[in-house]
C-alpha positions as CSV (number, residue, x, y, z in Angstrom):
1,M,-7.2,-18.4,-2.9
2,T,-8.3,-15.9,-5.2
3,P,-10.2,-12.3,-4.7
4,W,-13.6,-12.0,-6.0
5,R,-15.9,-9.1,-6.0
6,P,-19.4,-9.7,-4.5
7,D,-21.2,-7.8,-7.2
8,H,-19.9,-10.6,-9.4
9,R,-20.9,-14.3,-9.9
10,L,-18.0,-16.9,-8.4
11,D,-18.5,-18.8,-11.8
12,R,-18.0,-15.8,-13.8
13,P,-15.1,-13.6,-12.5
14,V,-14.6,-10.1,-14.1
15,K,-12.2,-9.9,-16.8
16,A,-9.4,-8.5,-14.7
17,Y,-9.6,-11.0,-12.4
18,E,-9.9,-13.8,-14.9
19,R,-6.4,-13.3,-16.3
20,W,-5.2,-13.8,-12.5
21,L,-7.1,-16.7,-12.1
22,Q,-5.8,-18.5,-15.4
23,R,-2.2,-17.5,-14.5
24,I,-2.3,-18.8,-10.9
25,P,-2.6,-22.4,-11.6
26,W,0.2,-22.1,-14.4
27,V,2.8,-20.3,-12.1
28,Y,2.0,-22.8,-9.0
29,S,2.3,-25.8,-11.1
30,S,5.7,-24.6,-12.5
31,A,7.5,-22.5,-9.3
32,V,5.9,-24.7,-6.6
33,L,5.5,-28.1,-7.9
34,D,8.1,-28.2,-10.6
35,E,5.5,-29.8,-12.9
36,S,4.4,-28.8,-16.3
37,P,1.6,-26.2,-16.5
38,P,-1.7,-27.9,-16.0
39,S,-4.5,-27.7,-19.0
40,H,-7.3,-25.2,-18.6
41,Q,-9.7,-28.0,-16.9
42,D,-7.4,-29.0,-14.3
43,D,-8.5,-27.6,-11.1
44,S,-7.0,-30.2,-8.9
45,H,-4.9,-27.9,-6.9
46,R,-7.7,-25.4,-6.2
47,I,-8.3,-24.9,-2.9
48,A,-11.6,-22.1,-3.0
49,T,-12.3,-18.9,-4.8
50,M,-13.2,-16.4,-2.2
51,R,-15.1,-13.2,-2.5
52,N,-13.2,-9.8,-2.3
53,Y,-14.9,-8.8,1.2
54,R,-13.7,-5.4,0.7
55,S,-16.5,-3.7,2.8
56,L,-15.5,-5.8,5.8
57,M,-11.7,-5.4,5.5
58,P,-11.7,-1.8,7.1
59,L,-13.8,-3.0,10.1
60,A,-11.8,-5.5,10.5
61,H,-8.8,-3.6,10.5
62,D,-10.1,-1.2,12.7
63,A,-11.4,-3.8,15.4
64,R,-8.0,-5.9,15.0
65,K,-9.9,-9.2,14.4
66,P,-10.8,-11.4,11.2
67,M,-13.4,-10.3,9.0
68,F,-15.5,-13.5,10.1
69,D,-15.6,-12.6,13.6
70,L,-16.9,-9.0,13.4
71,K,-19.7,-7.9,15.7
72,P,-22.4,-5.3,15.9
73,A,-19.8,-3.5,18.3
74,D,-17.4,-3.5,15.7
75,G,-19.7,-1.7,13.3
76,A,-21.0,-4.7,11.4
77,L,-24.7,-3.5,11.7
78,G,-27.8,-4.9,9.5
79,S,-26.8,-6.4,6.1
80,T,-23.2,-6.0,6.8
81,Q,-23.6,-8.6,9.7
82,Q,-25.2,-11.2,7.3
83,Y,-22.1,-10.5,4.9
84,V,-20.0,-11.3,8.4
85,K,-22.1,-14.5,8.7
86,T,-21.3,-15.5,4.8
87,C,-17.7,-14.7,5.4
88,S,-17.8,-17.0,8.5
89,K,-19.4,-19.7,6.6
90,E,-16.8,-19.3,3.4
91,F,-13.5,-19.3,5.5
92,K,-15.0,-22.3,7.5
93,A,-15.4,-24.1,4.6
94,L,-12.1,-23.1,3.2
95,S,-10.4,-24.3,6.5
96,E,-12.0,-27.6,6.2
97,G,-10.8,-28.0,2.7
98,V,-7.2,-27.3,3.7
99,L,-7.7,-29.7,6.6
100,A,-8.5,-32.9,4.5
101,R,-6.2,-31.7,1.9
102,V,-3.5,-32.0,4.8
103,V,-4.9,-35.2,6.5
104,D,-4.9,-36.8,2.9
105,L,-1.0,-36.0,2.6
106,P,1.1,-39.2,2.2
107,R,3.1,-39.5,5.9
108,D,7.0,-40.0,6.5
109,T,7.2,-43.1,8.3
110,G,11.0,-43.0,8.4
111,D,12.4,-42.8,11.9
112,A,13.7,-39.3,12.6
113,S,16.0,-40.3,15.2
114,A,18.0,-42.6,12.6
115,A,18.6,-39.3,10.6
116,G,22.1,-38.3,10.6
């Protein structure tokens, strides 16, 4: 997951974020997967690019609840409530993407009781 500013398009992040977006796949491949760095076109391990949601974060902290669960009583009024709905949809898509990847993982069929 990578940060995104709401005043910029997801397919064209600002230069400050672009450097991190380019670095994350390289570090993930080498440090986590112990593989050679991927090509710039290889996005096979990217799950999502998320917005920054900077206006929702303080409300979520104060309400002690997730950004996607904020209600008008928590201060999410008017256009902010629409932003909460967008946040909810995007986090739902993220969780479904993660679940799809977990379901597709190869399973160990070895007998755990036979292990050492």
